[in-house]
C-alpha positions, 0 to 999 in steps of 0.5 A: 716905392721899394720895400725892404726885406723886413717890410720897411717902406723905403724912400724914393730913390735918388736920381743919379745920372753922373757919378764921380769915383775917387780911387777909380783905378783901385780895387774897390773903385774899379769894381764899382765902375764896372757894376754901374756901367753894367747895371745902371743904364744911362749913368755917366761914370767919372773917376779921379786918377793920379798921373802915376796910377795904372789903369789895368783894373779898368781894362774892361771899361776904360773906354766908358770911364771919364778919367780926370787927372787929379791928386786929392792932396792938390786942392786946385786939381780937385776943384778943376775935376769937380767942375768938369765932372759935375757929379750927382753923386760922389763915391769917396774910396781913394785912400792909402788902405794897407793896415799893416803898412800904416804902422811903418808909414803913419804920417803918409797914411794920415796925411793922404787919407785925412787931407784928401778927404778934407780937400774933397769936401771943402771943394764941394762946399766952395763950388756950391755943389749939392751931390750925394757924397758917400764916404766909404769907411771901414770896420777898422774904425771899431778897432778892438771890439768888446765882446758885449758889442757884438754884433757891432751896430753903428753906435758902437764905440770907435777904438781904432788901433792902427794909423790907417784906422785912425785916418778912416775914423777922421774921414768918417767924422769929417763927413759928419761935420760937413753934414752937420755944419753945412747941410751937405748930403754926406752918407757914411758907410763902414765896410766889413771884410771883403773878398776882392781879387784885385786887392793883394794886401788883403789876407784872403787874396794873399792866401789865394795867390800863394796857393796858386803859386805853390800849385805851379811850383813857384813857391814852397810855403805859404806865409801868413800872419795872425790867424786868430782874428774873427771876421765876417766876409762879403764878396766885393761884387755884393759890396759895390752893389751895396755902395750903389744902393746906399746913394739911392736910398740911405739918409744923409747924415747917417752911418751904415754898416755893410757886411756879409753873413759868413763869419770865421777866423782868418785861419779857417778861411785859410783852411778852406783855401787849402781844401780847394787846392790841388796840392798840399799847402804847407804854411808858416807864420811870418813875423813881418806879417804880424801887426803891432795891434790887430783887430778881431770880432769884426762881426757886423749888424747890417740891419739898419742898412737892410731896412734902408735899402732892401739889399742882401748879399747874393754870393755865398762864401764858398763860391766867392772864395773859389772865384778868388782862387780861380782869379789868382790861378789865371794870373799866376799862369800868366806870370809863369808864362811871362817869366819863361818867355 
């Protein structure tokens, strides 16, 4: 048996040979597919993808990912895809995940995220399958946190303040309900703020992209929303490794926070990027980027997850932020060259 960093004797890891990733073409799902294919020999990766989804994020591994055309809102396609994939583990990442946009299109976000999760869990039940299912939730479910609840433990009150967060809370509770009612092997994880170059709606990614555009003369001023929110950051590569460790070692029915160790305001994150820039970066608040209700004090306790898995982050914040900026410098050069062609 493997020992955790605090001396805890961890359970024998689950045997996983076939995995199914919902939202595999998205930002988190594609990084997870890459991680598994690079580090987990002999594991077959399947993914659900809607017909209109781009597979650009899977460019480096597309020949090794078995894609199944499926819309989680279409129950028959969910049944068919599960029968084809026959997974030992399911990572449920598919979601409408733009918090700010969820205030504009709440019905779409709620319908997609809740009904899609219900279809997935119900299909597994009806097919009498027994995979480990990880419902990949978010720290947004904790909402506006009382300072006395910091650092946030898994038993902290859930006070979601956006339609997106409400939908993820419902996903979380559906996972619990199917574990409790039917004995399905559902694990719930709540991911805190991560640095993900492929997720353009995240504030850090937006900042890095705008810095790169200003450096190349394609934009004059960096636009931002609320800079006062306090967040704890994790690199997406550490995040997807944590997802994998969760299905190996975590207990069905339990919920686990996953997050990094570097905490600062959104504004301080922006200042770090400005310091890395090759040019002065003027900034201005854009009222359209302000949410009707925002969250702060997103500071996790990940002790429960570490005890279960022995996981710890490998990438430090400054290296992750530099990698994020370098990614968008490369992408911006491509955009500028394409515009000039």
